[in-house]
MIDREN-634760 format. One record per residue: x, y, z of N, C-alpha, C in turn; residue in one letter; residue number from 1. Coordinates in steps of 0.02 Angstrom, whole numbers, plus 50000, padded with zeros to 5 digits. Atoms other than C-alpha are relative to their C-alpha. Layout:
! residues N
> X,Y,Z,X,Y,Z,X,Y,Z,A,NUM
...
! end
This chain:
! residues 105
> 50041,49941,50000,50000,50000,50000,50043,50062,50000,M,1
> 49961,49939,50007,50063,50164,49950,49969,50055,50041,A,2
> 50024,49944,49961,50051,50313,50061,49998,50062,49955,R,3
> 50007,49938,50038,49992,50476,49993,50045,50053,50033,K,4
> 49955,49950,49974,50121,50612,50014,49963,50067,50001,V,5
> 50036,49937,49992,50045,50772,50082,50049,50052,50026,V,6
> 49956,49945,49981,50135,50935,50097,49968,50040,50056,N,7
> 50027,49962,49943,50116,51032,50260,49974,50068,49979,R,8
> 50021,49934,50022,50102,51196,50169,49931,49997,49967,K,9
> 50066,50007,50032,49954,51133,50068,49946,49990,50053,E,10
> 50048,50010,49946,49867,51072,50226,49985,50065,50037,L,11
> 50008,49936,49964,49897,51240,50310,49958,50048,49959,R,12
> 50038,49956,50045,49827,51332,50159,49926,49981,50000,A,13
> 50070,50024,49997,49669,51224,50162,49967,50020,50066,E,14
> 50027,49982,49935,49645,51255,50348,49986,50074,50005,A,15
> 50010,49927,49999,49666,51443,50327,49940,50020,49958,D,16
> 50057,49985,50043,49540,51445,50185,49934,49982,50035,A,17
> 50060,50020,49964,49413,51351,50291,49984,50049,50056,A,18
> 50010,49951,49946,49438,51473,50436,49973,50066,49972,E,19
> 50022,49938,50031,49414,51621,50319,49927,49995,49980,A,20
> 50070,50009,50019,49250,51549,50254,49955,50003,50062,Q,21
> 50039,49999,49939,49187,51523,50432,49994,50072,50027,E,22
> 50000,49931,49976,49236,51702,50478,49951,50042,49959,A,23
> 50046,49961,50042,49140,51774,50329,49928,49981,50014,T,24
> 50069,50022,49984,48987,51670,50372,49976,50031,50065,K,25
> 50020,49971,49935,48986,51732,50552,49990,50075,49994,T,26
> 50009,49928,50010,49008,51913,50495,49934,50015,49967,K,27
> 50064,49990,50034,48860,51897,50377,49942,49987,50047,K,28
> 50054,50015,49952,48755,51818,50512,49993,50056,50051,A,29
> 50002,49944,49952,48802,51958,50633,49968,50061,49968,A,30
> 50030,49943,50034,48755,52090,50503,49925,49991,49994,K,31
> 50072,50013,50006,48586,52008,50474,49965,50009,50067,K,32
> 50030,49994,49934,48553,52001,50660,49994,50073,50021,A,33
> 50002,49930,49980,48594,52184,50684,49952,50040,49957,T,34
> 50045,49962,50042,48492,52245,50536,49927,49983,50013,T,35
> 50069,50019,49989,48334,52152,50587,49971,50027,50065,K,36
> 50026,49974,49937,48318,52234,50759,49957,50060,49986,K,37
> 50046,49944,50009,48169,52350,50766,50011,50051,50055,A,38
> 49993,49947,49950,48178,52516,50853,49934,50009,50037,T,39
> 50061,49991,49960,48055,52547,50994,49977,50072,49995,K,40
> 50029,49933,50003,47937,52693,50976,49982,50023,50069,R,41
> 50021,49973,49936,47903,52806,51121,49924,50007,50000,K,42
> 50072,49995,49993,47727,52805,51185,49978,50073,50000,S,43
> 50024,49931,50005,47629,52961,51144,49938,50010,50043,R,44
> 50060,49994,49959,47486,52925,51263,50012,50047,50058,A,45
> 49995,49953,49944,47452,53058,51391,49994,49961,50065,K,46
> 50006,50032,49935,47475,53012,51571,49933,50019,50030,E,47
> 50065,49984,49972,47309,52999,51660,50007,50048,50059,P,48
> 49999,49952,49946,47272,53144,51774,49960,49971,50058,V,49
> 50035,50027,49943,47228,53087,51948,49945,50048,50021,Q,50
> 50057,49960,49981,47057,53146,51997,50001,50010,50075,E,51
> 50000,49986,49929,47047,53232,52165,49935,49978,50030,R,52
> 50059,50026,49966,46927,53154,52288,49990,50036,50067,M,53
> 50018,49969,49936,46836,53224,52440,49967,49946,50042,K,54
> 50025,50052,49955,46795,53116,52591,49943,50028,50042,L,55
> 50059,49981,49962,46623,53128,52671,49976,49942,50043,L,56
> 50034,50052,49962,46521,53032,52800,49930,49994,49970,W,57
> 50066,50012,50028,46367,52954,52722,49958,49958,50047,G,58
> 50047,50039,49960,46213,52891,52814,49962,49956,49951,V,59
> 50030,50047,50046,46147,52734,52730,49946,49959,50033,F,60
> 50052,50045,49975,45991,52628,52748,50025,49928,49993,S,61
> 49980,50070,50002,45995,52440,52761,50006,49975,49928,Q,62
> 49996,50020,50071,45970,52427,52572,50054,50038,49963,S,63
> 49941,49964,50026,46130,52531,52545,49982,50061,49958,L,64
> 50018,49936,50032,46039,52689,52489,50024,50056,50045,K,65
> 49974,49945,49961,46123,52849,52543,49944,50048,50016,Q,66
> 50054,49957,49977,46003,52952,52647,50025,50071,50010,V,67
> 49973,49934,49986,46116,53096,52699,50076,49998,49994,A,68
> 49927,49995,50004,46295,53158,52681,50023,50058,50043,A,69
> 49973,49949,49956,46400,53257,52805,50074,50008,49985,F,70
> 49928,49988,50009,46573,53336,52796,50039,49953,50045,E,71
> 49960,50049,49963,46716,53230,52862,50008,50019,50074,Y,72
> 49992,49981,49930,46734,53333,53021,49935,49999,50039,D,73
> 50065,50002,49967,46548,53311,53063,49976,49928,50011,Q,74
> 50018,50070,49990,46550,53127,53109,49948,49993,50054,K,75
> 50048,50005,49946,46453,53156,53270,49929,50014,49975,D,76
> 50065,49984,50029,46308,53236,53174,49975,49942,49957,E,77
> 50019,50056,50044,46309,53091,53050,49976,49941,50041,A,78
> 50022,50056,49957,46298,52960,53189,49934,50015,50034,T,79
> 50064,49981,49970,46157,53057,53274,49943,49991,49950,K,80
> 50051,50006,50052,46061,53063,53110,49984,49927,49986,R,81
> 50011,50072,50011,46086,52876,53085,49960,49970,50057,A,82
> 50038,50026,49942,46022,52840,53262,49928,50023,49998,E,83
> 50068,49974,50005,45869,52952,53235,49960,49960,49948,E,84
> 50035,50036,50053,45825,52864,53072,49989,49927,50020,L,85
> 50008,50069,49978,45852,52692,53150,49944,49994,50051,S,86
> 50052,50002,49948,45739,52733,53297,49931,50012,49971,A,87
> 50066,49983,50028,45598,52807,53192,49978,49951,49946,S,88
> 50019,50044,50056,45603,52685,53046,50003,49927,50018,G,89
> 50000,50072,49990,45590,52498,53026,50071,49971,49991,K,90
> 49933,50029,50015,45765,52468,52956,50055,50040,50035,S,91
> 49944,49963,49969,45930,52511,53041,50040,50039,49948,P,92
> 49958,49958,50042,46041,52648,52969,50070,50000,50029,H,93
> 49930,50000,49977,46230,52659,52978,50039,50055,49964,F,94
> 49957,49948,50026,46373,52780,52942,50060,49967,49965,V,95
> 49945,50028,50039,46505,52746,52810,50036,50057,49964,K,96
> 49961,49950,50037,46645,52844,52725,49981,49997,49926,K,97
> 50017,49995,50071,46605,52905,52549,50050,50046,49967,V,98
> 49955,49957,50039,46726,52974,52420,49962,50025,49939,K,99
> 50032,49970,50060,46660,53095,52289,50054,50041,49965,I,100
> 49950,49961,50037,46760,53179,52150,49988,50075,50010,P,101
> 50003,49928,49995,46799,53364,52168,49997,50028,49930,I,102
> 50006,49969,50066,46741,53464,52019,50038,50065,50000,E,103
> 49959,49940,50004,46870,53594,51972,49971,50045,49947,E,104
> 50029,49952,50046,46810,53752,51888,50050,50023,49949,A,105
! end
């Protein structure tokens, strides 16, 4: 059996050519990856304005209907009103906090 004689320089040249091909392939792949990225758009939506709320004491019937409303610092008057309505009527009344929006002019 005869051995094939191979020159080292030829083998080195083949290896270098293969490395060069791999390098060009990776560069092309990197270019494709960078060109396909989409840019993000900034949102143009307005930020919602928080609505200002006012806190009141509400007098409610047993069926959750608001009978009266008092300012927040008038809790004693609200409880008195609830007791009066409970004593005179058939259903009990209670006091609960109520938030209403403030209308700005």
